[in-house]
C-alpha positions in Angstrom: -7.1 30.5 7.6 -9.2 28.3 5.8 -6.9 24.6 4.7 -8.7 21.7 3.2 -6.8 18.9 3.9 -6.7 15.9 1.3 -6.8 12.7 2.2 -4.7 10.2 0.5 -3.0 7.1 1.8 -2.5 9.1 5.0 -5.4 7.5 7.0 -4.8 8.3 10.6 -4.1 10.6 13.0 -1.3 9.8 14.5 2.1 10.1 12.9 0.7 12.9 10.0 3.0 15.9 9.9 0.0 17.4 7.4 -2.0 18.4 10.5 1.4 18.6 12.9 1.9 21.0 10.3 -1.2 23.3 10.3 -0.6 26.8 10.7 -1.5 28.9 14.0 -4.2 30.6 12.0 -6.2 27.8 11.1 -9.6 29.0 12.4 -11.1 25.9 10.0 -10.2 22.4 8.1 -12.1 20.2 5.7 -10.5 17.5 5.3 -11.6 15.9 2.1 -11.6 12.0 0.9 -11.9 11.7 -3.0 -13.7 8.6 -4.4 -11.2 8.8 -7.8 -13.0 7.0 -10.6 -10.1 6.5 -11.7 -8.5 4.7 -9.2 -11.2 2.4 -9.1 -12.0 1.8 -11.7 -10.6 -0.6 -14.0 -7.1 -1.4 -15.2 -5.3 -0.5 -18.6 -4.3 -4.3 -19.2 -7.0 -6.2 -17.9 -10.1 -3.6 -17.4 -10.5 -5.1 -14.0 -11.8 -2.0 -10.3 -8.0 -0.9 -9.4 -9.7 -1.3 -6.2 -11.3 -4.6 -5.9 -13.9 -6.8 -4.0 -11.2 -7.0 -1.0 -9.5 -3.7 -0.3 -12.7 -1.9 -1.2 -14.2 -2.9 2.2 -11.3 -2.4 4.1 -10.9 1.3 3.0 -14.6 1.2 3.3 -14.0 0.4 7.1 -11.2 3.0 7.8 -12.5 5.7 6.6 -15.5 4.3 9.1 -12.6 4.4 12.3 -11.0 7.5 10.6 -14.5 9.3 10.6 -15.0 8.4 14.2 -11.8 9.6 15.4 -12.0 13.4 13.6 -15.4 13.3 15.2 -14.0 13.3 18.1 -11.6 15.6 17.9 -14.3 18.9 16.8 -13.3 18.0 13.0 -15.1 15.7 10.1 -14.9 14.2 6.9 -16.4 15.0 3.8 -16.4 12.8 1.0 -16.4 13.2 -2.9 -17.3 11.3 -6.2 -14.5 12.7 -8.2 -11.2 13.8 -9.8 -9.3 15.3 -6.6 -8.4 17.7 -8.9 -11.8 19.2 -9.7 -13.2 18.7 -6.1 -10.3 19.9 -4.6 -10.7 23.7 -6.7 -13.5 23.8 -6.3 -13.9 23.5 -2.5 -11.5 26.1 -2.6 -12.9 28.4 -4.0 -16.3 27.8 -2.5 -14.6 28.5 1.1 -11.9 30.8 0.3 -9.3 28.5 0.9 -5.8 29.8 1.3 -3.6 26.1 1.5 -4.7 23.3 0.5 -2.6 20.0 2.8 -1.5 16.6 1.4 0.6 14.0 1.9 2.8 13.1 -1.7 3.1 10.0 -3.5 5.8 8.5 -5.0 4.2 7.1 -8.3 3.4 7.9 -11.5 -0.1 8.5 -11.3 0.1 10.2 -8.2 2.2 12.9 -8.4 0.6 14.0 -11.7 -2.6 14.7 -9.7 -0.8 16.5 -8.1 0.3 18.1 -10.9 -2.9 18.7 -12.2 -4.5 19.6 -8.7 -1.1 22.3 -8.8 -2.7 23.6 -11.9 -6.4 23.7 -11.2 -5.8 25.2 -8.0 -7.6 29.1 -7.5 -4.4 31.4 -7.1 -4.7 31.9 -3.3 -4.4 28.5 -2.2 -1.2 26.3 -2.3 -0.8 23.0 -1.8 1.1 22.4 0.4 2.8 18.3 0.4 4.4 16.4 3.4 6.1 13.0 3.8 3.6 10.7 5.6 4.1 7.7 3.4 8.2 6.7 3.6 10.1 5.6 6.9 13.2 7.7 5.8 12.3 11.4 5.3 14.0 11.2 1.4 15.1 15.4 2.8 16.9 13.6 4.6 18.6 11.2 2.4 23.3 11.8 1.6 22.2 11.7 -2.1 19.7 13.2 -4.4 17.0 10.9 -5.6 18.6 10.8 -9.0 21.5 9.1 -7.7 19.2 7.1 -6.1 21.4 3.4 -6.7 20.1 0.9 -9.2 21.0 -1.9 -6.1 19.0 -2.5 -2.2 22.4 -3.5 -1.0 24.8 -0.3 -1.9 20.9 1.8 -0.9 21.3 -0.6 2.7 24.8 0.4 3.1 25.2 3.5 1.5 22.8 5.7 2.1 20.3 4.0 5.0 22.8 3.3 7.1 24.0 6.6 7.0 20.2 7.9 8.1 19.0 8.4 11.3 14.9 7.2 10.9 12.9 10.3 12.4 10.8 9.2 15.8 6.8 9.2 14.9 4.6 12.1 15.7 2.2 12.5 18.1 -2.2 12.5 16.9 -3.4 16.1 17.1 -5.7 16.6 20.5 -8.0 18.3 19.1 -8.2 20.0 15.1 -9.9 23.2 13.8 -13.6 22.6 13.6 -14.8 22.8 9.5 -16.4 25.7 8.1 -19.1 27.5 9.3 -21.7 27.1 7.7 -20.6 23.6 5.4 -22.2 20.6 5.6 -20.0 18.1 4.5 -21.0 15.2 2.2 -21.9 12.2 3.9 -19.9 8.8 4.2 -21.3 6.6 1.3 -21.8 3.1 0.8 -19.9 1.0 -1.5 -23.8 0.6 -3.2 -23.9 4.6 -3.9 -19.8 4.5 -5.0 -21.2 1.6 -7.4 -24.8 3.0 -9.0 -22.3 6.9 -9.2 -19.5 4.9 -10.4 -20.8 2.4 -12.7 -18.5 0.2 -11.9 -21.0 -3.2 -11.2 -17.8 -5.2 -10.7 -17.0 -4.3 -7.7 -18.8 -6.9 -5.3 -17.9 -7.8 -2.0 -17.1 -11.4 -1.0 -18.2 -13.2 2.0 -15.5 -13.4 5.1 -13.3 -16.8 5.1 -12.4 -18.6 7.9 -8.8 -19.7 6.1 -7.9 -16.9 6.0 -4.2 -15.9 7.9 -5.7 -11.8 8.6 -5.9 -11.6 11.7 -10.2 -10.3 12.4 -9.3 -6.5 13.0 -11.2 -4.9 10.1 -10.0 -1.1 8.2 -8.2 1.9 10.8 -6.7 2.6 12.9 -7.8 1.7 16.2 -7.3 -1.8 14.8 -3.3 -1.5 12.9 -2.3 -0.2 16.2 -4.3 -2.6 17.3 -2.1 -5.0 15.7 0.6 -3.8 15.4 0.6 -3.5 19.8 -0.4 -7.3 20.0 2.3 -8.7 17.5 5.2 -6.5 19.1 4.3 -6.1 22.3 1.7 -8.9 23.5 3.6 -11.4 22.2 6.7 -10.8 21.7 6.6 -12.4 17.9 9.3 -9.6 16.2 11.8 -12.3 18.0 10.4 -15.1 16.2 9.9 -12.6 12.5 13.1 -14.3 11.4 12.4 -18.1 11.3 8.7 -18.0 10.5 8.5 -15.0 7.8 8.4 -17.5 5.0 5.5 -19.6 6.5 2.3 -20.1 4.8 -0.7 -20.9 7.5 -1.9 -18.7 10.4 -2.1 -15.0 11.4 1.2 -15.2 12.8 3.8 -16.1 10.6 4.2 -12.5 9.4 3.2 -9.2 10.8 0.1 -8.9 8.4 1.0 -5.0 9.2 0.8 -4.2 4.9 -3.2 -4.0 4.9 -3.0 -0.9 7.5 0.5 0.1 5.7 -0.4 0.7 2.1 -3.9 2.7 2.9 -1.3 4.7 5.4 -3.9 3.5 9.1 -0.7 2.7 10.2 2.9 4.4 9.5 6.4 2.4 8.8 8.2 4.7 11.5 5.4 3.5 13.7 6.3 0.0 13.6 10.3 1.2 13.1 10.0 2.7 17.1 8.0 -0.5 18.2 11.3 -2.3 16.9 13.0 0.0 18.9 11.0 -0.7 21.3 12.0 -4.4 21.2 14.8 -4.5 21.1 15.1 -1.9 24.3 13.4 -4.6 26.4 14.6 -7.4 24.7 18.9 -6.9 25.0 20.4 -7.1 21.3 19.0 -7.2 18.6 17.7 -10.3 17.0 17.5 -11.3 14.0 13.6 -11.7 13.5 14.2 -7.3 14.4 17.0 -6.9 11.7 15.2 -9.0 9.1 12.0 -6.9 10.1 14.1 -3.8 9.9 15.2 -4.3 6.6 11.8 -5.6 4.8 10.3 -2.0 5.9 14.2 -0.1 3.6 12.8 -2.3 0.7 9.5 -0.7 1.1 10.9 2.5 1.5 13.9 1.5 -1.3 10.5 0.3 -3.8 9.2 3.9 -3.3 12.3 6.2 -3.9 12.7 3.8 -7.1 9.3 4.3 -8.5 9.9 8.2 -8.5 13.3 8.1 -9.7 12.3 5.8 -12.8 8.9 7.5 -13.3 6.6 5.8 -15.9 9.9 3.6 -16.8 9.3 1.7 -13.8 6.1 1.1 -15.3 7.5 -0.3 -18.2 7.7 -3.3 -20.0 12.3 -3.2 -20.3 13.7 -2.8 -18.3 15.5 0.4 -15.4 19.1 -1.5 -17.1 16.9 -1.8 -20.6 16.6 -5.3 -20.0 14.5 -7.2 -22.7 12.0 -9.2 -21.2 11.7 -13.1 -21.7 9.3 -13.7 -24.5 5.8 -13.9 -23.6 3.0 -16.2 -25.7 0.1 -13.8 -25.0 -3.2 -16.2 -24.4 -5.9 -14.5 -22.2 -7.3 -18.6 -20.9 -4.1 -19.7 -20.3 -3.8 -16.2 -18.1 -7.6 -17.2 -16.9 -6.9 -20.4 -15.9 -3.7 -18.9 -14.0 -6.0 -16.4 -12.2 -8.7 -19.2 -11.7 -5.9 -21.6 -9.4 -6.2 -23.8 -12.8 -2.8 -24.0 -14.0 -2.7 -28.2 -12.4 0.5 -26.2 -10.3 -1.1 -27.7 -7.1 1.6 -25.2 -4.7 0.3 -22.0 -7.6 -3.3 -23.0 -8.0 -3.1 -22.8 -3.8 -1.6 -20.0 -3.8 -3.8 -18.6 -6.1 -7.0 -19.6 -4.0 -6.2 -17.9 -1.5 -6.1 -14.6 -3.0 -9.2 -15.1 -4.0 -11.3 -15.9 -1.9 -9.3 -13.2 0.5 -7.2 -11.0 -0.8 -4.1 -11.8 0.9 -0.7 -14.9 0.0 2.8 -15.0 2.3 4.7 -13.3 0.6 6.4 -17.0 -0.5 3.7 -17.0 -3.3 3.7 -13.8 -4.7 7.7 -14.5 -5.5 5.8 -18.2 -6.6 2.7 -18.1 -8.9 4.5 -14.4 -10.0 7.7 -16.8 -11.6 5.2 -19.3 -12.3 3.2 -17.3 -14.6 6.1 -14.8 -16.2 9.0 -18.3 -16.4 6.9 -20.8 -17.2 4.0 -20.3 -18.8 5.7 -17.2 -20.4 2.8 -14.9 -20.2 2.4 -10.8 -19.9 4.3 -9.7 -16.1 1.7 -6.5 -16.3 -1.0 -9.1 -16.1 -0.3 -10.5 -13.0 0.8 -7.0 -11.8 -3.4 -6.1 -12.6 -4.1 -9.2 -11.2 -3.1 -8.6 -7.9 -3.8 -4.4 -8.0 -7.6 -6.1 -8.2 -7.4 -8.5 -5.5 -4.7 -7.0 -2.3 -6.0 -5.9 0.5 -2.9 -4.9 0.9 -2.4 -3.7 -2.9 0.7 -0.9 -3.0 1.3 0.5 -6.3 5.3 0.9 -5.4 6.1 -2.0 -3.6 3.4 -4.5 -6.5 4.7 -3.2 -9.8 8.3 -3.5 -7.9 8.6 -6.9 -6.8 6.4 -8.0 -10.5 9.2 -5.6 -12.4 12.4 -7.4 -10.0 11.0 -10.7 -11.0 10.1 -10.8 -14.4 14.1 -9.6 -15.0 13.4 -6.1 -15.9 13.7 -3.9 -12.5 17.6 -3.5 -10.8 18.8 -7.2 -11.1 19.8 -8.6 -14.6 20.2 -12.1 -12.8 17.8 -15.0 -14.2 15.3 -14.9 -12.1 13.3 -17.4 -12.8 11.7 -19.8 -8.9 11.8 -24.1 -9.5 8.7 -23.5 -7.9 8.6 -27.4 -8.1 11.7 -27.2 -5.5 10.1 -24.1 -3.1 7.2 -26.4 -3.2 8.9 -28.7 -1.0 10.9 -26.8 0.8 7.8 -24.4 1.7 5.0 -26.6 2.2 7.0 -29.8 2.0 3.3 -32.1 4.1 1.5 -30.7 1.7 -0.5 -28.8 4.9 -0.9 -25.3 3.0 -2.6 -26.8 -0.8 -4.6 -28.7 1.1 -5.7 -26.4 3.0 -6.9 -24.4 -0.4 -7.3 -27.7 -2.2 -10.5 -26.0 -2.9 
C-alpha cells in the first residue's frame, strides 16, 4: 500500500499520530509539503504576504530540519509549489496511492482545503485526518463541538476539567521507503519560492540582537532543546507566573510559541514536561498552573474557531455584538504599524515586532487595544498585520485574541486597555521603551 502524507502544521516526528497510525501493510510513504500560494500569498485586508519575513525563514529552517530527520529514518520529503487539492490528487493518481494522511485543522480556510482535497482525490484514495495539533483530543470531549460554551471559564471547569490529556506518542524508529522510482522535488530556497509565487515582498530580515527569542532556529530538534532547557535544565516553569508579564529577555516567558505554531513541538509534549516538573518539585506551582491554563486557552480558541466557522473571522461579534465605530485611515494604521503613533509604549512594541517577529503577550494586548479603541481602526487590519509579521502566527490564537480585544468574541464587556497605566505597571523604569526607542 502506498500512502501520501500531506504535511501541514505537524512538522515533527514525536507525538504524531499521522505517522504512528500508518497501516501495517504500508509499503511506500511519500511525505509531501505544499508551498500553498494562498498561505504564502496576500491577505484580504492589507495585501501583504500572509507568511512574512520572519515566519518564512523559520518555516524553511523547520522543513530543512524535518527533511534531515526523515532521511535518517529511510524516508524523505517531496516539496511542491501549488494548491494541495491540485498537487496531492495528481500524485495519488501517478503513484496509485490508496491513502492520504494529514493533520486536520480547525479554521475555515484550512477546513475548506481539506474538503476540496476530498472532492479532488481519485476514487481509490481516501483522506484520513488526525488530531495532532490540539492538547485535548476533540473526540474525548464530554460535549459536542456545537455545545462548546461561549465562556472560557465554563470550558475550563465544565469541559476540560473532566478530561485527561493523552500522553505524547513516541517517534517512529523507521519509516516506509519512498515509492520506487519516485524522485522527490528538492528543498526550495526562498528565492525560488519568490520567483515561482511572484511575491517580491518575501524579503528576509537580518537577525536582531535585542530579540527576546532564543537563538535556536526552527525545527523539532530546536523546539525540544528549548523545552528541555526551560523545563528541566533551568526549572523555569516554577517562576513562570511571576515573570510572564515581563517584556525583556528570553527567559521571562517560555517562547515555545514559534515551534507550537508550525507543529514542530506539540502541546501534549509541553503538558508532559509540566507533569514532569510537578513530579520532581512536589506540589503544583503557580507557574505550572498558569502554563497549563494558557495551553487550555490555545485549545479553546481552536475549538471555538471550529464551532464558529467563518463567523470567527468576521467583523461582528460571536454574540451579535456590533463593534465600536471606526474611522478607517490607512495613514493612521501605517503609523501604528511602523511604531510612529507618539505613544512610546505602543511604538516600542511595534518596533520590536517589525525587527524580530515577536512581541510579548502583554504588548500584543496593549497595541491591539490602542489600534482599536484609541485610534478607532479596523481590528481586522491589525490581525492581518500580525499574521504577516509574527514568527509564531497561529490563525485561531491570533484572530481569537484580536476578536476578544475588539469586543466581538465571547466577552460582551468593554475590553479597552488603559495603555498609559499598563506602561507604568509593566515598564515602570522605562527599560523596555528605551531598548526599542529606535
